Every structure is written in structure tokens, then in C-alpha cells.
N, C-alpha and C positions, 0 to 999 in steps of 0.2 A: 504494500500500500504506500502510495506517495503522499507525503504530507505537504499541504499547501500553506505557505507563509502568508500572513496578512500584511498589507501595506496601508499607510495612511494617505488619504486623498482629501481634497476639499470639494464638497458638492454644495453649490449655492451658498457658499460662505460658512458651511459647517464641516468640521473635521469628521471624517468617516473612515471606518476600516473596510477593506475590500480584499478579496483573494488576489494574490500576486499573479501577474502574467495574463490577466484577462483583457479581452478586447473591449472596446467601447460598447459594441452590441451586447456582449455577455454581461457587462456591468449594468447596463440598463435593465436587463432581465432580473439581475440580482437585486437591484434597487426597486423593482416593481413598477418600472416606468414603461408605459405603452409607447413603443418607438414610432408609432404612426402619428402621435400627437405632440411631438417635441422637436425642438432644434437644440443642437449641442455645441457648446463652445469649450474647447480644450486648451488650456493655457493661453487664453485670450485670442484664439483663432477658431473660427467656425469650421466644424468638420462636416463635410458633405455626407449625406446618408449612405451613398455607395461605398464610402471609405470606412464606415463603422466596423465592419467585419475584420478589417486588417489593421486597425489602429489600436495598439496596445497601450493601456493606461499604466504609466510608470509611477513609482512612489513619489508623493509630493505633488501630483498633478492637481490642477485646479479646473474643476468642471462647473460650467453654468448650464443648467438644463432649463429651457424655457418651454412652457406648455402653451400650445395654441388654444385660444379661447374664441369660440364663435359667438355670434350675436348680432344684433342690429339696432 
């Protein structure tokens, strides 16, 4: 069995623990975020949705997850 180390990241201004070596797409699942309803900024740069599967989140990463809100 391989043990996964946790890393510290900042999500919307709050320090959180996350499993090491995860992609942005995997991290959204872990955080319970619906990927269809958000935009993501990683270290002050917007990450395009097609890149989420190959973008690994490193220790100390700063994420801003913005949820789309509908209405009129």
C-alpha cells in the first residue's frame, strides 16, 4: 500500500490540506466542487478547463475557485 502525503494549499484564502500529486481536476472532486460551475485561478493565473487534467497542484499553491451564478 502506498501512503499519500498531504500538502498545504490555499483555497479562496483558507489554508487546506490536500493529497500530494493531485491534478486540479482531482482536487476539485476532493473539495466537492462541481467542475461545470466554476472557473479556477492557480497562483494568480486562470487555468483553462482543458488543462485541469494535467495541471498538478504543488505544495503552497494558491487557488481561487469562482462559482458561476445565474440570474437576471
